[in-house]
N, C-alpha and C positions, 0 to 999 in steps of 0.2 A: 504492499498498502504507500499508495505518495503522501510524504506530508510538507506542510508551507510553515517555516520556523518565522513568529514573531517577535521585535522587542520593542523597548521601549526602557527610552528613563524621563522622566523630567523633568530633569538640571543636569547640565554637564559643564561645571564654566571651567573648563580644562581642556574642552573637544578634545579629546585623549579616546574617547566614546571605550573605556573603561567597561565603564559597568556598560555597554551592552554585549557588549563584544564576548564578556564573562554569562549574559545571559542564552547569546548561541553558542556557546561552547556546553556547557549546562545540557540547552535542548539537546542538542548531536549528540550526546552524551546519550540521555535520553530514547534518544528515536532508535541509534540500534541498539542498544536495550529489549526494543520492541521490535528488532524490526521492521521497521520503517522506514524508506526514502526520504530522503530530505529535499525536492528541490528547486526548495525557492527558498531564503534567504532576506527579509519585509524589515526592515528599520529604519525604526525615527528617533533618532537619538535626540538630546535635546528641546522635545518637543513635552509640554505637561494634558497629557487629557482631559484637563479639567476648568482650563483657562480659556474654549473657545476657540485657541489654531487647531487651525487643519491641521488632520493625520494623513500627512497623503501614501505614506504605504500601507495603514489603517483600510485606508477607504479605497485603497487598490487589492485588499486582500480581499472586502467585503465583498468585489466584486468576480474575484474569483473558485469561488465558491468549492474549496481542496476538500480534500476525502477527508484530510485530520489538519490540525491548527497546534502548533508544540509553542506554547510559553513556558518563560522562566516560573509565571506568578498570573494566576488568575487578574491580576488589582492591574498589569502591563497590556492587559487586553483591552479590560473593558471597567470603564470609571463610573460611567454615568447613567442611571438605569436606563435611558433610552438607547443606546446600545445592548442591551438586552433580545434587544424589540428586531 
C-alpha cells in the first residue's frame, strides 16, 4: 500500500527545518514497520495551522486522496475542527 507523509511545524525561527526533518524520519520508520511504500513527503515548515495562513502542502494533500497518510502526531495534520470535515 502506498502512503504519503505530511509534516508540519508552526514555528521554525532558524529556518533549519530540524523539526519537520525529525518528523519525516520517524514517519518513514513507521511506514517501514507497517510495510507501506512512501510515495511522497509533503512539508509545511514554519506555518501555523491556527492563524489562518494557507498550508499549501496540506491543501495539496486534501486533493490527493492517498490510501494512507502518515503524520508524526495528529495535531500536525488537524488543528481546527473544520479540518475533520
